N, C-alpha and C positions, 0 to 999 in steps of 0.2 A: 252416299257418300262413304268411301273405302277408308281402311285404316292407315294407310299412307296417304291421304288429301285434307289432313287435319289445318286446313287452313281456310281462313274467315273469306279471302280473296280467291276462293276456288270458283272457275267458271262455271259451274252448272250453279253455283250458290247465289252468284252473282247475277244471272238469269231467272232466278226464282223471286216469290214475292211470300213473305213470313205470313201475310195476311190469308192467304189462299191455300201455299203447298206446303207440304209434308215431309221434312229432312228424313230419309231412311237411313238408320245406319245398322250394323250386325254382326256380333262375333259367331262365326259359324265355322266347325270342325271342316266344312269343303276346303277354306280356307287355311284355318293354322297347320292341319293335316296335307295339304298340299305337295308339300316335301316334310321329311320330319325335322322342322323347323327347330331351332335353339329353343328353349323354354323362355330365356330372356328376353328374347325378341318377342315372342307371343306374348307375354307379359308387357315389355314396353307397350304395344301397339294397343293391348286392349285398356290399359291404364290410360293412355294418351287418348283413346278415343273415348274412355266416358268421362274426363274432364273436357273435350271438346263438345260432346254433345251439352254438358250442364253450362258451357259458357253459349253455345247455341239458345239454349232457351233463357239464359238471361238476356240474349240481345233480341226475344222476341219472338222466336223460331219454334215452329212445333216439330218435336222428333218425337220418331218412332224410333226407339231403341231396344234392341233384343240382345239379351245378355246368353254369354255360352250356355251356361245351366237353365235355360227359362223352357220350361216340359213343351209348349208350343215352338221351339224353334225346330225351323226345317233343315236346319245345318248348311243351306249352300247361300249364296249369294241372291239366283234366281228365285228361289224358295221363297225367302224372304219378302222380295219384293213383290210376289204375286201372294202371297197373306198380307200385305201391308194394303195392297191393291185391292183387296176384297172387302177390309175395312173402310177404305177412304173413297174409294171409286173414282179414283183418276181416269181422265182422260189421255194421260200421257206421262213417260217416266224421262226425266232430264239428267245428266250425269256428265261427269268429266271423263274423260278416255282415260281407262285403265292403261298402269305401264305392263299390262301383261296381255298377249296374243290371246291365252285363252277364254281370260274375262271380257275381252274385248267382242268375241265371238258369241260367248254367254249372254251377253246383252245384246248382241244383233240376233240373237236366237229367241228373245222373249216373245212369247205371244201379247204381249203389250207393245204398244211405238215407243222406243227408245232413242231420245238423240244425244248423242255422246258428242260433247264441246271439246275442244283441244284442250288439252293442259297448259294453262299460260303463265305457270308458277315457274318457266326456265327463263334464262335469259335471254337465249334467241327466240324472237319471233317463232308463233310455227310457220311452216313453208321455208324458213331461211335456210334450213341445213340442205333440203333440196333444191333449192336454188344454187347453192354453193357447190353442190355435187356436181350438176347437171353439168355432161360433157368432159370433165375430169377424167383421165387415164386413172390416177390414184389419187386415192382421199384419205390425206395424209393431215393429222390433228395440228402439226404443227403450222400450216398453211391455214386452217380452221380458225385456230387458237389467235394468229395475227390480225386475222380480220374481226373475231372478236373483242381484240383489243382495240381495235379503230371504233367498233362499235358503240363500247361504252368510256371509252376514253379512260379506262384504268390505266395505271403506270402509263401513259404518255404523256411526253413534252409536246404539244403541236402533234404534227406528223409524224414524229420519232418516237422511239421507244425509251422511256424513264433509263438512265444508266448506260444508253449507246447500243444495246441490243436486245432483240428480244427473247432470248434462252439464256439464264442463267444456271444451268443444270449442269454445267461443268464445276461450279461452285460447291454444289450438292452431293458430291461424293465420297465426301470425308468418312474415313474410318471411324467408330465410336469411339468418342473420351473414355476416359476413366471414369468419369461421375456426370451425371445430368442434374443439372441444378433444379429443373422445374419439376414440383414435386405430383403433377399428372393431373387427371382430369377433375374437376368438382364431383366430390359423391352426394348422392341426396337422402335423406331418411324416408323410407317411406311411409307417406301419408295414410289417412284409413281408405280411400280409394286403392291405392297400391297396394294396401296389404291383403284387401280382399282379394284382390285380383291374384296376387300371390299365393294366397290359399289355394283357388281354383284352379290352378295352373299345376303347381305342386299336386294337385289330386289326381288332372287329369293326364298330367304329361311326365310323371313320375318315372317311366323310363326312357326318355327323352335323351340325345346326346346333349350333355351339356348343362351346366351347375346353375340351378336357377339360383340360389344365392352365394355372396352377397348381393344383394340388388340394389344400384345406387343410381342408375339412369335418372337425367332429366326426363318429366314426362308431362308438361305442358310450356308454351313458349316463354314463360318469363323463367323458369329454371333453366332452359334450354338457353336463352341470353346472358343468365350468368355465368353460364357453362364455358360459352364464349368469350364472355369480356375476362374470365379468368385468364382462359388461354391466350388471348390478345394481349395481355399484360405481362404475361410472365414464362409461356410457351414459345409464343412467335418468334422472339428475338434469338432463341437460337432452334429456330426450326430448321432454315437453311442448312446450315452444316452437318446436323446428323440428322437430315432429311431420310438418308437409305440406310443408315447405320441401325444394327440390330446389337442388343443385350439380354441377355440369357435371365438376368433379373429385374430388366425394365422393360415390360411390354409396349409402352405407350411414348417412351422416350419425348420428343417435344411436340409430337401429333398431336392436332387440333378434337379428334374422335368428335366431329361433328358430323359424319357421313349419315347416321341414324338420324340426328335430326333433321338436316336437310331434306331427306328422301321423303320423311314422316310429314312435312311440311309445318314442323316447328320454328323454322329456320327460314329466311330468306336469301338467296345464292349471292343476288346481287350486293344484298347490304352488309353479307361478313366479306367480300369483296372490297367494298367501298372503304370498311372500318382497315382494313389491313392496307391497302390503297392510302388511307389518313395517317396510318402508323410510320409509314414510308416517308410520307411528305415531311412529318412531323420530326422527321431525324431518329424516331426510337429505333428502328429498325433497318437493317441491312436490305439493300435489293435483293439480294440473292434471296433471303427468308420470304420478302416478300411478292415476289415474283413465283418463289417455286410453291408458294399455296393459291396464289389468284390462278396460275396455268393448270392444276388441278381442279379448280372449278369451272372456270369459264374454257378453258381446254378440253381436257380429259373427260369431264362430265356433261359438259354443253354437247362435246362430239360424241359420244358413247351414246348419250340417248339419240342423238341422230343417226348411226349408225344402225342402231336398234331397229328406231323405225322404218328406215332404206331398204334394209335388207329382209327383212318381213319375218314371219312366223317360221320358215325353216330354218332360220340358221342357227339356232340351236342345236343341229341335227348335224352341220357341218362336220367334213372329219376328212379333210384334205390329205392328211398324212397316211390315212388310214389305219390308224392305232385302235386296237382291239382288246387289250388288257384290262380286266377288271380294276375295280380300286381295291388297293391293299387294304386291310382291316385297321391296319394303325393308324390311317386315316381317323377312323372311328375310335381311336384311343388304344387300341391294340399295343403291346411293347414294340419297339423299336430301338436299336441300337444308333439310331442317326440322331446325335445331340440335336442340330437345328430342326429336321424333322420333329420329333419328339417335343422340343421348345413351343414349335409354332402350334401344334395339336394341341397341346396341354394348354397353352393360354386361349387358343379357340373356343375349348370346351369350357374355361373359367370365365372367358369374359365376351364371349360372341364378339371378338373383337381380333384383329390381328391389323398391320399397318401394310401398307401398300407393298414392301418388299418379301416381306415374310410371306405375302401372298403370291407374288411374281417368283422370285428368286429363290423360295426353299420350297414350300407346298407345289406350288407352279411348275417350277422348274422339275424337280424331279418326276414329277406325273407326265412330263413332254417326253424328259429324258426316258423315263421307264416305258413310252408308248400304252400308258394309258388312256381308254377309250374318253375322246372329250366329253362326250353328253353326262357319263356320270360323275366326272370331275366338274362340270357346269353344275349338275343336280346339289353335289356336295356343298358348294361354294354359296350355292342359293340356302341352304338350308341352314347352314353352321354363325353367319353373319348376320348380326343384328340390323346391318346397312344394306342387306341385298335383296333387290328386288329386281324381275327379270331385265328391265331397261336398261339398267346398271350394269348387273353381274354379267349379261351372256354375252355381250361383245365385250368385255374386259377379259373373262375366259376363253372362249372361245374365239376371241380373234388377238388378242395381246398375248395372253398367257400360253394359251394350247395352239395357236398358230393353225388351226384347225380350218379356218376362211380362206386358208392358201395363201394372205398376205394381203389382205383387204385392210385393216389395221394397224399390222406391224411389216417392215419391211424387210424383218428378217425374224427368225426365231429367238425367244428371248430364254436360251441356254446359257449355261455355264457348269466350268469343274467345280471342284471343291475351292479352290483356289481363291474365287471371288466371296463366297462365303465366310470363307477364311479371312480375309482382308477387310470384309464390312462388317464382321460380328466377334464376338469371342465365344460362341459356340462349339468350335472346334478343339479348343484346348481341354475341354474334358469330352471330348468321343471317344467311343471305344474303335474309332475308325482313324486310320490315320491321314490326314488331308494330305501330308505331302508324299505317301504312297500310291504311285501311277497302278500298280498292277501287284498282286499276291494277297495273301491270307488279311492283311490288316488295310487294305485298301480302301480308299473311302470311295463310297459306292457312288457318287457323284465324278468321281476321274473315269469310273470304269464306264459309266452310262454316258457319260457326256461324245466319249470317243465312238462309242457303239453306235449312239443318236447319231453323229457324223457320215459313221460309214453307211447304215441303214440307208440314209437320202443324200448319199453322196451325187447321186446323177440330178436329183432336183435341185440342190444348191450349189450345183457344179458353177452355174451361169448368176447366180446370184450375188451382184457386188459387195454386198456386208458378209458374205459367206464364203466366197470362193476363196479367200487364202486359207480358210481354217481348211476348206476342202483340201487343198494344195498339202498341208501339211501333214494329213491323212494319207495321201496317194504316197508322199515322201516317206512315210515311216518303212523300218525294216519288214518285211513279212513275216519272219517270225513274232516280231512286236507285236504286229496286226493279231497276229492267231492268238496270241495270249489276251489280249483284250478283249477280243469276241468273246472269246471263250469263258473266261470269268466272267463278263457282263450276262453270259447266257445262263453260266449257274447260279449267279445270284438271283436273276429273275425268277428262274426255277424254284429257289429258295424261297423266293417272297410269295409266289403263287401259291406254293403248297402250305402256305401260312406260318414257315419258321420265322422265329425273331431277326430281323437282320438289322 
């Protein structure tokens, strides 16, 4: 049982027999250091694993649990399975299929027979996405989402969507208000188990990117449910209106911050959607808030799982735009004069969290505009966020954020100039760059890089229905102005690549 499989109804567990079988769980450096994970994420998973092992023992299971600092620890999942096999003499290993191709292959390569059962903790039954995708020219999330609404009955009035339309995203693009009433996610004081883990992580990962303290995450299902119930009452009513907004002094806004709990198995995705649906039907929240949340779960989350499995192990290495620039040092906390990027990275370092617009339209937008190699971008997101696992993070970054899959996930690249960030945040008011300046010494880098991106990829996007007008705008631009934009963008990138503070 892996660290992101902490669910009592896990498929492998339901196939097992507590009178006969041993549950193997292990904290290993092979996973904790597979990428430079944020220490908060490692602490969260190890704490939740230890508590889950204790619950399993109380239910009558025999659990062979290995702590990270156990002298006998082989520090890999296959190594721990073989070590426990030597102790217990099993004839077979049963597992729930991991959400990472590397681990799936590692289990397949074991010198023991390993049966991997499908992970049934998702709302879409195994095979549903492949059936839906068969024969389709485009795999657009919106149409999969509508089928998921019909399948679950969430926000449905008979055969029709509640509120008269499927998607209320247009109502969820409001600029930030001056004040957010929601106080933010629940904070939990570390108990003895968590305190022990924090001590271990603090000593073993002292040089890692990310602040271990303060640590306030929920680490068991009861706490995770309390966290969600708190948000349901206090955060959901304002969620829709502020869903895409950003404030420098408020990293959480009205967001639920449950991705880490869903993806580790501490919350059930259908149950949280049903609770939001009930709030709408009771008249306590508006349709745009309820629909915006439910779309993120049964739409994007389920769709991303399907895309990851459908596209296979090579998906993370796709690079349709042939971007090759290395990841700048400011993604790892080096100084930057760009207020928006600095705020998003600082929040990421402190909290192991940033909401979807910060990820997509600030750090992701910059990486795409600057032509950064998408694989290091993918590895960065996988490293720094507590909710990031390969199955969900890879299609979000390679497909949605970096357009590196050539348009499988997104019908257009998600790029913008500084004007979008200025409209949807308060970042630009305190920035060293001038978001209104298109060129010149004070010009916002997003403005320069936006048109440079369009110019570099004009031939590709000239026939894209959602990009063609933008390309035509570039084509109509005066030759001298084009030359200035390209030259200043190139100069900015040279300074960035040289490690200058930009």
